[in-house]
C-alpha positions as CSV (number, residue, x, y, z in Angstrom):
1,Q,-0.3,0.0,0.2
2,V,1.2,3.7,-0.2
3,Q,0.3,5.9,1.5
4,L,0.4,10.2,-0.4
5,V,0.3,13.0,2.4
6,E,-0.1,16.5,0.3
7,S,0.3,20.2,1.9
8,G,-0.2,23.5,0.8
9,G,-3.4,24.8,-1.1
10,G,-5.9,27.6,0.2
11,L,-6.7,31.2,-1.5
12,V,-4.5,33.3,-3.1
13,Q,-5.6,35.9,-5.8
14,P,-5.3,36.7,-9.4
15,G,-1.2,36.3,-10.4
16,G,-0.2,35.7,-7.2
17,S,1.9,31.5,-6.6
18,M,1.3,29.2,-3.7
19,S,3.0,25.9,-3.9
20,L,1.9,22.7,-3.3
21,S,3.6,19.4,-1.8
22,C,3.2,15.5,-1.5
23,A,5.2,12.7,0.5
24,A,4.6,8.9,-0.3
25,S,5.6,6.1,1.9
26,G,4.8,2.4,1.3
27,S,4.6,-0.3,-1.1
28,I,6.4,2.4,-3.6
29,P,7.5,0.7,-7.5
30,G,11.2,1.1,-8.5
31,F,10.3,3.3,-11.9
32,N,7.6,5.1,-10.8
33,V,5.7,8.4,-11.6
34,M,5.0,11.1,-9.5
35,G,2.4,14.3,-9.8
36,W,-0.4,16.0,-9.3
37,Y,-3.8,16.4,-11.3
38,R,-7.1,18.8,-10.7
39,Q,-10.9,18.4,-10.3
40,A,-13.2,21.4,-10.9
41,P,-15.9,21.1,-10.0
42,G,-18.1,19.2,-12.8
43,K,-15.8,19.0,-14.5
44,E,-13.4,15.4,-15.2
45,R,-10.2,15.5,-13.5
46,E,-7.4,16.3,-15.4
47,M,-3.4,15.6,-15.1
48,V,-1.6,19.3,-14.5
49,A,2.0,17.9,-14.1
50,I,3.2,14.4,-14.2
51,K,6.9,13.7,-12.9
52,T,8.9,10.5,-13.4
53,N,12.1,9.2,-10.5
54,G,14.0,9.4,-13.8
55,G,13.7,12.9,-14.5
56,T,10.9,12.8,-17.6
57,S,8.1,15.8,-17.2
58,D,5.0,16.8,-19.1
59,Y,2.2,18.9,-17.9
60,V,-1.4,20.1,-19.5
61,D,-0.9,23.1,-22.3
62,S,-3.1,25.6,-19.9
63,V,0.0,25.4,-17.0
64,K,3.1,25.2,-18.9
65,G,5.2,28.0,-18.6
66,R,3.5,29.0,-15.2
67,F,3.7,25.5,-12.9
68,T,6.4,23.9,-12.7
69,I,6.9,20.4,-11.1
70,S,10.2,19.3,-9.0
71,R,11.2,15.8,-7.3
72,E,13.5,15.8,-4.7
73,R,16.5,13.3,-5.9
74,G,16.2,10.0,-3.8
75,W,12.9,10.7,-2.3
76,N,9.6,10.3,-3.3
77,T,8.6,13.7,-2.6
78,I,7.2,16.2,-5.4
79,H,6.4,19.8,-5.3
80,L,4.5,21.7,-7.1
81,Q,5.8,25.9,-7.6
82,M,2.2,27.7,-9.3
83,N,2.8,31.0,-10.3
84,D,0.3,33.4,-11.8
85,L,-2.3,32.1,-11.0
86,K,-5.6,32.6,-12.3
87,P,-9.3,31.9,-11.6
88,E,-9.9,28.7,-14.0
89,D,-6.8,27.8,-11.9
90,T,-9.2,26.7,-9.1
91,A,-9.6,23.1,-8.5
92,V,-9.0,20.1,-5.8
93,Y,-5.4,19.4,-6.5
94,Y,-5.0,15.6,-5.8
95,C,-1.1,13.5,-5.8
96,T,-0.8,10.4,-7.1
97,L,1.9,8.1,-8.0
98,Y,1.7,4.7,-10.0
99,A,4.7,2.2,-11.7
100,F,5.9,3.7,-15.3
101,G,3.5,2.1,-17.6
102,G,0.9,2.5,-15.6
103,S,-2.0,4.6,-14.5
104,P,-2.8,6.7,-11.8
105,K,-3.7,4.1,-8.8
106,H,-2.6,6.1,-5.6
107,W,-4.2,9.1,-4.5
108,G,-3.9,11.4,-1.5
109,Q,-6.4,13.0,-0.1
110,G,-6.6,16.7,-1.9
111,T,-6.3,19.8,-1.4
112,Q,-7.8,22.9,-2.1
113,V,-7.0,25.5,-4.2
114,T,-8.9,28.7,-4.8
115,V,-7.9,31.4,-7.3
116,S,-9.6,34.3,-6.6
117,S,-9.7,38.3,-5.3
């Protein structure tokens, strides 16, 4: 079993910045992917940013140039730095971890990010 503990989130004004973190523990696959998905009210959950422990990253087009995912070397901990936040970034953000080549299986409890003036 894998446990994911998220931190960060809250309320920020448009154009502001915020950082999320997620720490994984438990039975973690050797070659894996960690990242963030989000789900806004009435919408499907979507991938925001993912990073393998080999260093490869991917982002949804809407956050490219604004969000940066990083992963602590040797640790199953990731961070998501979110800059120039927009109201459309408002959602519950979920941390995920899964084996490379698989699909999201383990989820954190979710953290609310609200971008509003």
